[in-house]
C-alpha positions as CSV (number, residue, x, y, z in Angstrom):
1,X,15.7,2.4,-13.9
2,X,18.0,2.6,-10.6
3,X,17.0,5.1,-7.7
4,X,20.3,6.6,-8.3
5,X,19.4,7.3,-12.2
6,X,15.9,8.5,-11.0
7,X,17.7,11.3,-8.6
8,X,20.1,12.2,-11.1
9,X,17.6,13.1,-13.7
10,X,15.1,14.9,-11.0
11,X,18.5,17.3,-9.8
12,X,18.9,17.8,-13.9
13,X,15.0,19.1,-14.1
14,X,15.6,21.1,-10.5
15,X,18.9,22.5,-12.3
16,X,16.7,23.7,-15.2
17,X,14.1,25.2,-12.9
18,X,17.3,27.2,-11.1
19,X,16.9,30.8,-12.4
20,X,14.4,33.7,-12.1
21,X,13.3,34.4,-15.7
22,X,13.1,30.3,-15.6
23,X,10.4,30.8,-12.7
24,X,9.2,33.8,-14.2
25,X,8.0,32.0,-17.7
26,X,6.6,28.8,-16.1
27,X,4.3,31.4,-13.7
28,X,3.2,33.0,-17.3
29,X,2.6,29.9,-19.0
30,X,0.4,28.1,-16.2
31,X,-2.5,29.7,-17.4
32,X,-2.1,29.5,-21.3
33,X,0.4,28.8,-24.6
34,X,2.4,32.4,-25.3
35,X,3.9,33.3,-28.6
36,X,7.5,33.6,-27.8
37,X,7.5,37.5,-28.4
38,X,4.5,37.8,-26.1
39,X,7.1,36.1,-23.4
40,X,10.0,38.6,-24.5
41,X,7.3,41.7,-23.7
42,X,6.5,40.1,-20.3
43,X,9.6,39.6,-19.2
44,X,12.1,42.0,-21.1
45,X,15.8,41.0,-21.8
46,X,17.2,40.1,-25.0
47,X,15.5,37.4,-27.7
48,X,19.3,35.3,-27.4
49,X,18.7,35.4,-23.5
50,X,15.1,34.5,-23.4
51,X,15.5,31.8,-26.5
52,X,18.4,30.0,-24.3
53,X,16.5,29.6,-21.7
54,X,13.6,28.6,-23.7
55,X,15.8,26.0,-25.3
56,X,16.8,24.3,-21.6
57,X,13.0,23.8,-20.1
58,X,12.4,22.5,-23.4
59,X,15.2,20.1,-23.7
60,X,14.4,19.0,-19.7
61,X,10.5,18.6,-21.0
62,X,9.1,21.5,-18.9
63,X,8.1,23.1,-21.8
64,X,6.6,21.9,-25.1
65,X,7.1,24.1,-28.0
66,X,5.0,24.2,-31.2
67,X,5.5,26.1,-34.6
68,X,2.3,28.1,-36.1
69,X,3.3,30.7,-38.8
70,X,6.3,32.9,-37.9
71,X,5.4,32.2,-34.0
72,X,6.8,29.3,-31.5
73,X,4.4,28.9,-29.3
74,X,5.5,27.4,-25.7
75,X,3.1,25.5,-23.0
76,X,4.0,23.5,-19.8
77,X,4.1,20.0,-20.8
78,X,2.4,19.8,-17.7
79,X,0.4,21.7,-15.2
80,X,2.2,20.0,-12.2
81,X,5.2,21.7,-13.1
82,X,3.4,25.1,-12.2
83,X,1.8,23.2,-9.1
84,X,5.9,22.3,-7.8
85,X,7.1,26.2,-8.1
86,X,4.0,27.0,-6.2
87,X,4.9,24.4,-3.3
88,X,8.4,25.6,-3.7
89,X,7.3,29.4,-3.4
90,X,5.3,28.4,-0.2
91,X,8.2,26.6,1.5
92,X,10.0,30.1,0.7
93,X,7.2,31.9,2.1
94,X,7.0,29.4,5.4
95,X,10.6,30.2,6.2
96,X,10.7,33.9,5.1
97,X,8.1,34.1,8.1
98,X,10.0,31.8,10.2
99,X,13.2,34.4,9.9
100,X,10.8,37.5,10.4
101,X,9.4,35.9,13.7
102,X,13.1,35.5,15.1
103,X,14.2,39.0,14.0
104,X,10.8,40.8,15.7
105,X,11.8,38.4,18.9
106,X,15.3,40.0,19.1
């Protein structure tokens, strides 16, 4: 597989992370798997909206899903997903700190 294809696939995964609810779900799932209804209870919103987001993240390989009884359980496909999100949050915090310092100097 050539580099261009890898960049394309990488961008695809990044797009799948490009929604606040999806980042929240990743944060919830970094400790343990959760049933759909538990995720819905914590995040709020509608069943159909959450279902669409979980479906996208599962198709992109970010989440795994297993069915037990009437509940679909979701978990991270890799803990590296949560690590990547934490790193991006650190970048955000660093940038906010820099902006705050600039504003204070003005």
